[in-house]
C-alpha positions as CSV (number, residue, x, y, z in Angstrom):
1,X,0.0,0.0,0.0
2,X,1.1,3.6,-0.6
3,X,2.4,5.7,2.2
4,X,-0.4,8.2,2.0
5,X,-2.7,5.8,3.8
6,X,-0.2,5.4,6.6
7,X,0.5,9.1,6.7
8,X,-3.2,9.6,7.7
9,X,-2.7,7.1,10.5
10,X,0.4,8.8,11.7
11,X,-1.1,12.3,11.6
12,X,-4.3,11.5,13.5
13,X,-2.7,9.2,16.1
14,X,-0.2,11.9,16.8
15,X,-3.0,14.5,17.1
16,X,-5.3,12.3,19.3
17,X,-2.8,10.6,21.5
18,X,0.5,12.5,21.2
19,X,4.0,11.9,19.9
20,X,5.1,9.6,22.6
21,X,2.1,7.3,22.0
22,X,2.9,7.2,18.3
23,X,6.6,6.2,19.0
24,X,5.4,3.4,21.3
25,X,2.9,2.2,18.7
26,X,5.6,2.1,16.0
27,X,7.9,0.2,18.3
28,X,5.3,-2.3,19.3
29,X,4.3,-2.8,15.6
30,X,7.9,-3.5,14.7
31,X,7.8,-0.8,12.0
32,X,11.1,0.7,11.1
33,X,9.6,4.0,9.9
34,X,8.4,6.9,12.2
35,X,7.2,8.8,9.2
36,X,6.0,7.7,5.7
37,X,6.5,8.9,2.2
38,X,3.4,9.6,0.2
39,X,4.4,7.8,-3.0
40,X,6.5,5.0,-1.4
41,X,5.0,1.5,-1.3
42,X,5.0,-0.3,2.1
43,X,4.0,-3.9,3.1
44,X,0.3,-4.5,3.2
45,X,0.4,-5.8,6.8
46,X,1.8,-2.5,8.1
47,X,-1.7,-1.1,8.6
48,X,-2.8,-4.2,10.6
49,X,0.3,-4.2,12.8
50,X,-0.2,-0.5,13.6
51,X,-3.8,-1.2,14.4
52,X,-2.9,-4.0,16.8
53,X,-0.2,-1.9,18.5
54,X,-2.6,1.1,18.8
55,X,-5.3,-1.1,20.3
56,X,-2.8,-2.3,22.9
57,X,-1.6,1.2,23.8
58,X,-5.1,2.7,23.9
59,X,-6.9,-0.3,25.4
60,X,-9.4,-0.3,22.5
61,X,-10.5,-3.1,20.2
62,X,-8.6,-3.7,16.9
63,X,-11.9,-3.4,14.9
64,X,-12.5,0.1,16.5
65,X,-9.0,1.2,15.6
66,X,-9.3,0.0,12.0
67,X,-12.6,1.9,11.6
68,X,-10.9,4.9,13.1
69,X,-8.1,4.6,10.5
70,X,-10.7,4.6,7.7
71,X,-12.3,7.8,9.0
72,X,-8.8,9.3,9.4
73,X,-8.0,8.7,5.7
74,X,-11.1,10.6,4.5
75,X,-10.3,13.5,6.8
76,X,-6.7,13.4,5.6
77,X,-6.9,13.1,1.8
78,X,-8.9,16.4,1.6
79,X,-5.5,18.1,2.2
80,X,-4.4,16.7,-1.2
81,X,-7.5,17.9,-3.0
82,X,-8.8,14.3,-3.5
83,X,-12.2,15.3,-2.1
84,X,-12.9,17.2,-5.3
85,X,-13.4,14.1,-7.6
86,X,-15.6,12.5,-4.9
87,X,-17.9,15.5,-4.7
88,X,-18.0,15.7,-8.5
89,X,-18.9,12.0,-9.0
90,X,-22.6,12.5,-8.5
91,X,-25.4,14.2,-6.6
92,X,-26.1,11.2,-4.3
93,X,-24.2,8.8,-2.2
94,X,-25.4,5.9,-4.5
95,X,-23.8,7.7,-7.5
96,X,-20.5,7.7,-5.6
97,X,-20.7,4.0,-4.8
98,X,-21.4,3.2,-8.4
99,X,-18.3,5.1,-9.5
100,X,-15.7,4.1,-6.9
101,X,-13.8,1.9,-9.4
102,X,-13.7,4.8,-11.9
103,X,-12.2,7.1,-9.3
104,X,-9.5,4.5,-8.6
105,X,-8.8,4.2,-12.3
106,X,-8.1,7.9,-12.5
107,X,-5.6,7.7,-9.6
108,X,-3.7,4.8,-11.2
109,X,-1.6,7.4,-13.1
110,X,-0.6,9.2,-9.9
111,X,-0.1,5.8,-8.0
112,X,0.9,3.3,-10.7
113,X,1.5,0.5,-8.3
114,X,-1.9,0.9,-6.6
115,X,-3.9,-2.4,-6.1
116,X,-7.3,-0.9,-5.5
117,X,-10.4,-2.8,-4.3
118,X,-13.5,-3.1,-6.4
119,X,-17.0,-2.0,-5.3
120,X,-20.3,-2.5,-7.1
121,X,-24.0,-2.5,-6.2
122,X,-26.3,-5.5,-6.6
123,X,-29.5,-3.9,-5.3
124,X,-30.8,-0.4,-4.7
125,X,-33.9,0.7,-2.9
126,X,-35.4,3.6,-0.9
127,X,-33.8,2.4,2.4
128,X,-30.3,2.0,1.0
129,X,-28.4,-0.5,-1.2
130,X,-26.6,-3.9,-1.3
131,X,-22.9,-3.5,-2.0
132,X,-20.1,-6.1,-2.9
133,X,-16.6,-5.2,-1.9
134,X,-13.8,-7.2,-3.5
135,X,-10.1,-6.9,-2.6
136,X,-7.0,-9.1,-2.5
137,X,-6.2,-7.8,1.0
138,X,-7.5,-9.3,4.2
139,X,-8.6,-7.5,7.3
140,X,-9.8,-4.2,5.9
141,X,-13.6,-4.7,6.5
142,X,-13.7,-2.3,9.4
143,X,-11.4,0.1,7.6
144,X,-13.9,0.3,4.6
145,X,-16.8,0.7,7.1
146,X,-15.1,3.7,8.7
147,X,-14.1,5.2,5.3
148,X,-17.6,5.0,3.8
149,X,-19.2,6.2,7.0
150,X,-17.0,9.3,7.0
151,X,-17.6,10.0,3.3
152,X,-21.4,9.8,3.7
153,X,-21.2,12.2,6.6
154,X,-18.7,14.8,5.2
155,X,-19.7,14.8,1.5
156,X,-23.3,13.7,1.3
157,X,-24.7,14.9,4.7
158,X,-26.1,11.5,5.7
159,X,-26.8,11.3,9.4
160,X,-28.5,8.0,9.7
161,X,-26.0,5.6,8.2
162,X,-25.3,1.9,8.9
163,X,-23.1,-0.8,7.3
164,X,-23.7,-4.4,8.1
165,X,-21.6,-7.4,6.9
166,X,-24.0,-9.9,5.2
167,X,-21.4,-12.4,3.9
168,X,-17.6,-12.7,3.9
169,X,-16.0,-15.2,1.5
170,X,-12.9,-15.8,-0.7
171,X,-13.1,-16.4,-4.4
172,X,-10.7,-17.0,-7.2
173,X,-10.6,-14.2,-9.7
174,X,-9.1,-14.0,-13.2
175,X,-5.6,-13.3,-11.9
176,X,-5.7,-13.5,-8.1
177,X,-7.7,-14.7,-5.2
178,X,-10.1,-12.0,-3.8
179,X,-11.8,-11.5,-0.5
180,X,-15.4,-10.8,-1.3
181,X,-17.6,-9.1,1.3
182,X,-21.3,-8.3,0.9
183,X,-22.6,-5.3,2.8
184,X,-26.1,-4.0,3.5
185,X,-25.9,-0.2,3.7
186,X,-28.9,1.5,5.3
187,X,-29.4,5.2,4.7
188,X,-32.1,7.5,3.3
189,X,-31.9,6.9,-0.5
190,X,-35.3,8.6,-1.3
191,X,-33.8,11.4,-3.4
192,X,-31.8,9.0,-5.6
193,X,-34.8,6.7,-6.2
194,X,-37.1,9.7,-7.1
195,X,-34.5,10.8,-9.6
196,X,-34.3,7.3,-11.1
197,X,-38.1,7.3,-11.5
198,X,-38.0,10.6,-13.4
199,X,-35.2,9.3,-15.6
200,X,-37.0,6.2,-16.6
201,X,-40.4,7.9,-17.1
202,X,-41.5,7.6,-20.8
203,X,-40.6,10.6,-22.8
204,X,-43.4,12.5,-24.6
205,X,-41.9,12.3,-28.1
206,X,-43.3,11.2,-31.4
207,X,-42.8,7.5,-32.3
208,X,-39.5,7.0,-34.1
209,X,-38.8,4.2,-36.5
210,X,-36.6,1.4,-35.4
211,X,-32.9,1.7,-36.1
212,X,-31.0,-1.3,-37.4
213,X,-28.3,-2.6,-35.1
214,X,-25.5,-2.2,-37.7
215,X,-26.1,1.6,-37.6
216,X,-25.0,1.5,-33.9
217,X,-21.9,-0.5,-34.9
218,X,-21.1,2.0,-37.5
219,X,-21.2,4.8,-34.9
220,X,-18.9,2.7,-32.7
221,X,-16.7,0.8,-35.1
222,X,-14.8,-1.0,-32.3
223,X,-17.9,-2.0,-30.4
224,X,-18.8,-5.6,-29.4
225,X,-22.3,-7.0,-28.8
226,X,-22.5,-9.9,-26.3
227,X,-25.4,-12.2,-25.5
228,X,-26.1,-13.8,-22.1
229,X,-24.0,-16.9,-23.1
230,X,-21.0,-14.6,-23.5
231,X,-20.9,-15.1,-27.3
232,X,-20.2,-12.2,-29.6
233,X,-23.3,-11.6,-31.8
234,X,-22.1,-8.3,-33.2
235,X,-18.7,-6.7,-34.0
236,X,-17.8,-3.2,-35.2
237,X,-16.6,-2.9,-38.8
238,X,-13.2,-1.6,-38.0
239,X,-12.6,-4.4,-35.5
240,X,-13.5,-6.8,-38.4
241,X,-11.0,-5.1,-40.7
242,X,-8.3,-5.3,-38.1
243,X,-8.9,-9.0,-37.8
244,X,-7.9,-9.6,-41.4
245,X,-11.3,-8.6,-42.8
246,X,-13.1,-11.8,-41.8
247,X,-15.9,-12.3,-39.3
248,X,-13.8,-14.6,-37.2
249,X,-15.0,-13.0,-33.9
250,X,-18.8,-13.5,-34.6
251,X,-20.2,-16.5,-32.8
252,X,-17.1,-16.9,-30.7
253,X,-16.8,-16.6,-26.9
254,X,-15.5,-13.3,-25.6
255,X,-13.1,-15.1,-23.3
256,X,-11.4,-16.8,-26.2
257,X,-10.4,-13.6,-27.9
258,X,-10.3,-10.9,-25.2
259,X,-8.5,-10.6,-21.9
260,X,-9.9,-8.4,-19.1
261,X,-7.4,-5.7,-18.0
262,X,-9.7,-3.6,-15.9
263,X,-11.5,-3.9,-13.5
264,X,-9.0,-6.2,-11.9
265,X,-9.6,-9.3,-9.9
266,X,-12.8,-10.5,-11.8
267,X,-13.7,-12.6,-14.7
268,X,-15.7,-11.8,-17.9
269,X,-19.2,-13.1,-16.9
270,X,-22.7,-12.0,-17.7
271,X,-23.4,-11.2,-14.1
272,X,-20.3,-8.9,-13.8
273,X,-21.2,-7.1,-17.0
274,X,-24.7,-6.3,-15.7
275,X,-23.6,-5.2,-12.2
276,X,-20.6,-3.2,-13.4
277,X,-22.4,-1.2,-16.1
278,X,-21.2,2.1,-14.6
279,X,-17.6,1.0,-14.4
280,X,-14.9,1.6,-17.1
281,X,-13.8,-1.6,-18.8
282,X,-10.6,-2.3,-20.6
283,X,-10.5,-5.4,-22.9
284,X,-7.3,-6.5,-24.7
285,X,-7.8,-8.1,-28.1
286,X,-5.4,-11.1,-28.3
287,X,-3.8,-10.8,-31.7
288,X,-1.5,-13.8,-31.3
289,X,-4.4,-16.1,-30.6
290,X,-6.1,-14.9,-33.8
291,X,-3.0,-15.7,-35.9
292,X,-2.5,-19.1,-34.2
293,X,-6.1,-20.1,-34.9
294,X,-6.0,-19.0,-38.5
295,X,-2.7,-20.7,-39.1
296,X,-2.6,-19.1,-42.4
297,X,0.9,-19.6,-44.1
298,X,0.2,-16.5,-46.2
299,X,0.2,-14.3,-43.0
300,X,3.1,-11.9,-43.1
301,X,5.6,-11.6,-40.3
302,X,4.6,-8.1,-39.6
303,X,1.0,-9.1,-39.0
304,X,2.0,-12.0,-36.7
305,X,4.1,-9.7,-34.6
306,X,1.5,-6.9,-34.2
307,X,0.8,-5.9,-30.6
308,X,-2.5,-6.5,-28.9
309,X,-5.1,-3.8,-29.0
310,X,-6.4,-2.3,-25.8
311,X,-10.1,-1.2,-25.9
312,X,-11.5,1.1,-23.3
313,X,-15.2,1.8,-22.7
314,X,-18.5,1.0,-21.0
315,X,-20.7,-2.1,-20.9
316,X,-24.3,-1.0,-21.7
317,X,-27.2,-3.4,-21.3
318,X,-29.9,-3.1,-24.1
319,X,-33.1,-4.7,-22.9
320,X,-34.7,-4.9,-26.4
321,X,-32.2,-7.4,-27.6
322,X,-31.2,-8.8,-24.2
323,X,-27.6,-8.1,-24.8
324,X,-24.7,-6.0,-23.7
325,X,-22.8,-3.8,-26.1
326,X,-19.3,-2.7,-25.3
327,X,-19.1,0.9,-26.4
328,X,-15.4,1.5,-26.7
329,X,-12.4,3.0,-28.5
330,X,-8.8,1.8,-28.8
331,X,-6.3,3.3,-26.4
332,X,-3.6,4.8,-28.6
333,X,-1.0,7.2,-27.2
334,X,0.9,8.3,-30.3
335,X,1.4,7.6,-34.0
336,X,4.0,4.9,-33.4
337,X,1.5,2.8,-31.5
338,X,-0.9,3.1,-34.5
339,X,1.5,1.2,-36.8
340,X,2.5,-1.3,-34.1
341,X,-1.2,-2.3,-33.7
342,X,-2.1,-2.2,-37.4
343,X,-4.5,0.7,-37.0
344,X,-4.7,4.0,-39.0
345,X,-6.1,7.4,-38.1
346,X,-9.2,7.0,-40.3
347,X,-10.0,3.8,-38.3
348,X,-10.6,5.9,-35.1
349,X,-14.1,7.2,-34.2
350,X,-15.2,10.3,-36.2
351,X,-16.8,11.7,-33.0
352,X,-14.8,12.4,-29.9
353,X,-11.2,13.5,-29.6
354,X,-9.5,10.3,-30.4
355,X,-7.6,11.5,-33.4
356,X,-6.6,14.8,-31.7
357,X,-5.3,13.0,-28.7
358,X,-3.2,10.7,-30.8
359,X,-1.6,13.7,-32.6
360,X,-1.0,15.5,-29.4
361,X,0.4,12.4,-27.8
362,X,2.8,12.1,-30.7
363,X,4.1,15.6,-29.9
364,X,4.3,15.4,-26.2
365,X,4.7,11.7,-25.4
366,X,8.5,11.7,-25.6
367,X,8.7,14.6,-23.1
368,X,6.3,12.8,-20.8
369,X,8.3,9.6,-20.9
370,X,11.5,11.5,-20.0
371,X,9.7,13.2,-17.1
372,X,8.2,10.0,-15.9
373,X,11.6,8.2,-16.0
374,X,13.2,11.1,-14.1
375,X,10.4,11.1,-11.5
376,X,10.7,7.3,-11.1
377,X,14.4,7.5,-10.7
378,X,14.1,10.3,-8.1
379,X,11.6,8.1,-6.3
380,X,14.0,5.2,-6.3
381,X,16.8,7.4,-5.1
382,X,14.6,8.7,-2.3
383,X,13.7,5.2,-1.3
384,X,17.4,4.2,-1.2
385,X,18.2,7.3,0.8
386,X,15.5,6.4,3.4
387,X,17.0,2.9,3.6
388,X,20.5,4.3,4.0
389,X,19.3,6.7,6.6
390,X,17.7,3.9,8.6
391,X,20.9,1.9,8.3
392,X,23.1,4.8,9.5
393,X,20.6,5.5,12.3
394,X,21.0,2.0,13.6
395,X,24.7,2.3,13.4
396,X,24.7,5.5,15.3
397,X,22.4,3.9,17.9
398,X,24.8,1.0,18.3
399,X,27.7,3.4,18.7
400,X,25.8,5.6,21.2
401,X,24.7,2.6,23.3
402,X,28.3,1.4,23.4
403,X,29.3,4.6,25.2
404,X,26.1,5.3,27.2
405,X,23.4,2.9,28.5
406,X,20.3,2.8,26.3
407,X,18.0,4.1,29.0
408,X,20.2,7.1,29.7
409,X,20.7,7.7,26.0
410,X,16.9,7.8,25.4
411,X,16.6,10.3,28.2
412,X,19.2,12.6,26.5
413,X,17.3,12.2,23.2
414,X,14.2,13.3,24.9
415,X,15.7,16.6,25.7
416,X,17.1,16.1,29.2
417,X,20.4,17.7,30.0
418,X,23.5,15.7,30.8
419,X,23.4,17.0,34.3
420,X,20.0,15.4,34.8
421,X,21.4,12.0,34.2
422,X,23.6,12.2,37.3
423,X,22.0,9.9,40.0
424,X,22.9,8.6,43.4
425,X,22.7,4.9,43.9
426,X,22.4,3.6,47.4
427,X,24.0,0.3,46.6
428,X,26.0,-0.9,43.6
429,X,28.7,-3.5,43.0
430,X,31.8,-2.5,41.1
431,X,34.2,-5.1,39.5
432,X,37.8,-4.4,38.3
433,X,39.6,-7.1,36.3
434,X,43.3,-6.7,35.3
435,X,45.3,-8.8,32.9
436,X,48.6,-9.6,34.6
437,X,51.9,-10.8,33.2
438,X,51.6,-8.9,29.9
439,X,54.9,-7.1,29.1
440,X,56.2,-5.7,25.9
441,X,59.6,-4.3,25.0
442,X,59.5,-4.6,21.2
443,X,56.9,-3.7,18.6
444,X,56.1,-7.4,17.9
445,X,55.6,-8.0,21.6
446,X,53.3,-4.9,21.8
447,X,51.2,-6.3,18.9
448,X,51.0,-9.6,20.6
449,X,49.8,-7.9,23.8
450,X,47.2,-6.0,21.9
451,X,45.9,-9.1,20.2
452,X,45.8,-10.9,23.5
453,X,43.9,-8.1,25.2
454,X,41.4,-7.9,22.3
455,X,40.7,-11.7,22.6
456,X,40.1,-11.5,26.4
457,X,38.1,-8.3,26.4
458,X,35.9,-9.4,23.4
459,X,35.1,-12.5,25.4
460,X,34.1,-10.3,28.4
461,X,32.0,-8.0,26.2
462,X,29.8,-11.0,25.1
463,X,29.1,-11.8,28.8
464,X,27.6,-8.4,29.7
465,X,24.1,-9.1,28.4
466,X,24.1,-12.6,29.8
467,X,24.6,-11.4,33.4
468,X,22.7,-8.1,32.9
469,X,25.5,-5.8,34.0
470,X,27.0,-2.7,32.5
471,X,30.6,-2.4,31.1
472,X,31.9,1.0,32.2
473,X,35.3,1.2,30.5
474,X,38.7,-0.4,29.8
475,X,41.8,1.5,30.8
476,X,45.0,-0.2,29.8
477,X,44.9,-3.8,31.1
478,X,42.0,-3.1,33.4
479,X,38.3,-3.9,32.6
480,X,35.6,-2.2,34.8
481,X,32.0,-3.4,35.2
482,X,29.1,-2.1,37.3
483,X,26.0,-3.9,38.6
484,X,22.9,-2.2,39.9
485,X,23.2,0.9,37.7
486,X,21.8,2.5,35.7
487,X,19.1,-0.3,36.0
488,X,18.5,-0.6,39.7
489,X,18.3,-4.2,41.1
490,X,18.6,-5.9,44.5
491,X,20.7,-8.8,43.1
492,X,23.6,-6.7,41.7
493,X,26.1,-8.4,43.9
494,X,25.1,-11.9,42.8
495,X,25.3,-10.8,39.1
496,X,28.8,-9.4,39.5
497,X,29.9,-12.5,41.5
498,X,28.6,-14.9,38.8
499,X,30.3,-12.8,36.2
500,X,33.6,-12.8,38.0
501,X,33.6,-16.6,38.4
502,X,32.7,-17.0,34.7
503,X,35.6,-14.6,33.7
504,X,38.1,-16.8,35.5
505,X,36.8,-19.9,33.9
506,X,36.5,-18.5,30.4
507,X,40.0,-17.0,30.4
508,X,41.4,-20.5,31.0
509,X,39.5,-21.9,28.0
510,X,40.6,-19.2,25.5
511,X,43.2,-19.9,22.8
512,X,46.0,-17.3,22.3
513,X,48.2,-16.9,19.3
514,X,51.5,-16.1,20.9
515,X,51.2,-17.4,24.5
516,X,49.9,-20.4,26.4
517,X,47.7,-18.6,28.9
518,X,46.7,-15.2,30.4
519,X,46.2,-14.6,34.1
520,X,43.6,-12.2,35.5
521,X,43.0,-10.8,39.0
522,X,39.6,-9.5,40.0
523,X,38.5,-7.2,42.8
524,X,34.9,-6.5,43.9
525,X,33.3,-4.1,46.3
526,X,29.8,-2.9,47.0
527,X,28.5,0.4,48.3
528,X,26.9,3.7,47.3
529,X,28.1,5.6,44.2
530,X,27.2,8.5,41.9
531,X,26.9,7.9,38.1
532,X,26.2,10.2,35.2
533,X,27.2,11.3,31.7
534,X,30.5,13.1,31.5
535,X,32.0,14.8,28.4
536,X,30.8,16.5,25.3
537,X,32.9,15.3,22.3
538,X,33.2,11.7,23.6
539,X,30.5,11.3,26.3
540,X,30.9,8.5,28.8
541,X,28.8,7.1,31.6
542,X,31.1,7.2,34.6
543,X,30.9,6.2,38.3
544,X,32.3,8.2,41.2
545,X,32.7,7.7,44.9
546,X,34.7,5.7,47.5
547,X,33.1,2.5,46.3
548,X,34.9,2.7,43.0
549,X,38.2,3.5,44.7
550,X,37.8,0.6,47.1
551,X,36.9,-1.9,44.3
552,X,40.1,-0.8,42.5
553,X,42.0,-1.5,45.7
554,X,40.4,-5.0,46.0
555,X,41.7,-5.7,42.5
556,X,45.3,-4.4,43.2
557,X,45.5,-6.5,46.4
558,X,44.1,-9.7,44.7
559,X,46.3,-12.5,43.2
560,X,46.3,-13.9,39.7
561,X,43.5,-16.3,39.1
562,X,41.5,-15.2,42.1
563,X,38.4,-13.0,42.8
564,X,39.0,-10.8,45.8
565,X,35.9,-9.3,47.5
566,X,35.3,-7.0,50.4
567,X,33.2,-7.9,53.5
568,X,30.5,-5.6,52.2
569,X,30.1,-7.6,49.0
570,X,30.2,-10.9,51.0
571,X,27.4,-9.8,53.2
572,X,25.2,-9.1,50.1
573,X,25.7,-12.6,48.7
574,X,23.6,-15.6,49.8
575,X,26.1,-17.6,51.9
576,X,24.6,-21.0,50.9
577,X,25.2,-20.3,47.1
578,X,28.9,-19.4,47.2
579,X,32.1,-20.7,48.6
580,X,34.5,-18.1,50.2
581,X,38.0,-18.4,51.6
582,X,39.0,-15.8,54.2
583,X,42.2,-13.8,53.7
584,X,42.0,-12.2,57.1
585,X,43.0,-8.5,57.4
586,X,44.7,-7.1,54.4
587,X,46.4,-3.7,54.3
588,X,44.7,-1.6,51.7
589,X,46.1,1.7,50.5
590,X,44.1,4.6,51.8
591,X,41.8,2.3,53.8
592,X,44.1,0.6,56.4
593,X,43.3,-2.9,57.4
594,X,40.3,-4.5,55.7
595,X,38.8,-8.0,56.0
596,X,38.7,-9.5,52.5
597,X,37.8,-12.9,51.0
598,X,38.5,-15.0,47.9
599,X,35.3,-16.0,46.0
600,X,36.2,-19.5,44.9
601,X,33.0,-20.9,43.3
602,X,29.2,-21.0,43.2
603,X,27.4,-24.1,44.3
């Protein structure tokens, strides 16, 4: 579907519920776009996903939301001037319903990839009408109810209006499967019915003599007369001449020689021809089939390669002969197409502007083709730019989240200052891990140390999400991790303890290019701390306070291959889940004697 439908949803959700609600709806729907481009095509399920997400956020039913979306589209497209063709369609709402397909046909030039639904009426009375809605999309019943309800109110001033679903089924059309929904529409249709009575009232004119049928076919030289069995009983003279001057079409089935181009999704049947009498039809004369059936060896190569002819017009039922006549003209854009289809200017209807349009098209068609190609290329470029923008936005998000926690980054995006991100945490657990025994005196040794550090620290990075802790920074050989901030939790000490034990185990399993093993020593301490975003050019989420300093001292007083923890951290850990080994009192720089423990394993 085109972006204009989704633009209407975006506009009115934002107006009704606010920008934050729209962002939440887009996120729940899994939609990668916050805004939509009018002429860009989006997946058909986007509307349904947005409706489900909106229903979840607003605590409404999905059907109510889809009906709301339909009403939103009517209120929205007036900004584009699309209300004008609807108002000009007819005096009454019934006139509009009978011409919906024609309106869609006009918009196919502006939206060439549009797959529009089809609507026709099967019964009309004073109290309303019976309508059939056909579409290859599922789940839009409530949407069409909201759309038609709003149109009846805004454009035709109908107050008492009700749509009821009578039947909902799926049928196989000519080219695709269609969802067919039958509606009963109740409204005051008195004025339309009175106008119909006046229109069909016998005219007070003198009796006129009967006119032979061939006179009608002379006026419309490309016309076709069809009987209820779908057999052609009359063919225009020019159509006969185009088909090698023989009446090969007479007595043949329409479906054997013509393909239905428009309206889409239906077959050429008598029932459809009667019900769709107000709809513009396009039939394609199949030239290749004609040549194949004739199998005339005298047929020239130029005749056998001629393109099919597209005929456009209206199906008109004539009660006197119980038949339908297709009043049509060939669709020709320029002089080149005339020769490609074996048609000449004098073959075209004498009435109308067919010849003038062909001549004008010959002069302007090349310019239009260039303009169309340029517009299509710009549309493709714009679409690629949108995709590239989304890709770079994701990369920038990943880069930002690598420096700042996502919750804090989202607050900054919301307009909060960096100072507002500073928070006091009553209890957090800080871990410092240092790689020991790495020395370098030459360039090769330095490269070896860097490769080794990259291997170890990359392994540690992958463990952060698993244990739900936050990597603060790496400085030299030291790796710093925090638990309990910025996401507050009561089990931060357990998460850091489990991480430390896993670090020791994982380092032993890693394979190194230039050395057999790498030793690490870890120190952990728990207590209050302050955290916030620091810096402008390269912002970082940093921790401050005595807890950070003490954790660093725990690391420096630890030994390779061990996890040294303070008494404060030990008291936060469930004693029955972990094994400790007391180190007694250890002299800690700036703290004096402190009781510390080695965390050896988890049960």
